[in-house]
C-alpha positions in Angstrom: 6.0 13.4 -9.4 8.4 16.5 -9.6 5.5 18.8 -8.3 5.1 16.6 -5.4 8.7 16.6 -4.6 8.7 20.5 -4.9 5.7 20.7 -2.5 7.3 18.5 0.2 10.7 20.4 -0.3 9.2 23.8 0.2 7.1 22.5 3.5 10.4 20.9 4.8 12.2 24.4 4.2 9.3 26.2 5.9 9.2 23.8 9.1 13.0 24.1 9.2 12.7 27.9 9.4 9.7 28.4 11.5 9.8 25.5 14.0 12.9 26.4 15.9 11.8 29.8 16.8 8.3 28.5 18.0 10.0 25.9 20.1 12.4 28.5 21.5 9.5 30.7 22.7 7.7 27.6 24.1 4.6 28.1 22.2 3.1 24.7 22.1 -0.4 25.7 21.0 0.9 27.7 18.1 3.2 24.8 17.0 0.0 22.5 16.7 -1.9 25.1 14.8 1.1 25.8 12.7 1.7 22.0 12.0 -2.2 21.5 11.3 -2.4 24.2 8.8 0.9 23.2 7.1 -0.3 19.7 6.7 -3.6 20.7 5.4 -2.0 22.9 2.8 0.5 20.3 1.8 -2.2 17.6 1.5 -4.4 20.1 -0.6 -1.5 21.0 -2.8 -0.4 17.4 -3.4 -4.2 16.6 -4.3 -4.3 19.8 -6.6 -1.1 18.6 -8.4 -2.5 15.2 -9.1 -5.3 16.9 -10.8 -8.0 15.4 -8.5 -11.0 17.5 -8.3 -11.5 19.4 -5.0 -15.1 20.6 -4.4 -15.2 24.3 -3.4 -17.1 25.4 -0.3 -19.6 27.1 -2.8 -20.5 23.7 -4.2 -21.7 22.5 -0.7 -23.8 25.7 -0.4 -25.4 25.0 -3.7 -26.2 21.3 -2.7 -27.6 22.6 0.6 -29.7 25.4 -1.0 -30.8 23.9 -4.2 -34.1 22.2 -2.9 -35.1 25.8 -1.3 -34.5 27.5 -4.6 -36.4 25.0 -6.6 -39.3 25.3 -4.1 -39.2 29.0 -4.6 -38.9 28.9 -8.4 -41.8 26.4 -8.5 -44.1 28.9 -6.5 -43.1 31.8 -8.6 -43.9 30.0 -11.9 
């Protein structure tokens, strides 16, 4: 609970620090990118603080290439 509150506090602080300068310069696309990346980071941080297992990109590559490697090892044996 406290970790989630800390993550949200830091995210709000970052937003209050960065967004006014982005709006002042009228960077609309940069604001969308900033908001998307910050939201993605906050969600991943909250999921991690709840001890939920997050698969890494390497896990997805292993799933994709496993049949190929099994075929190659089958031929070489």
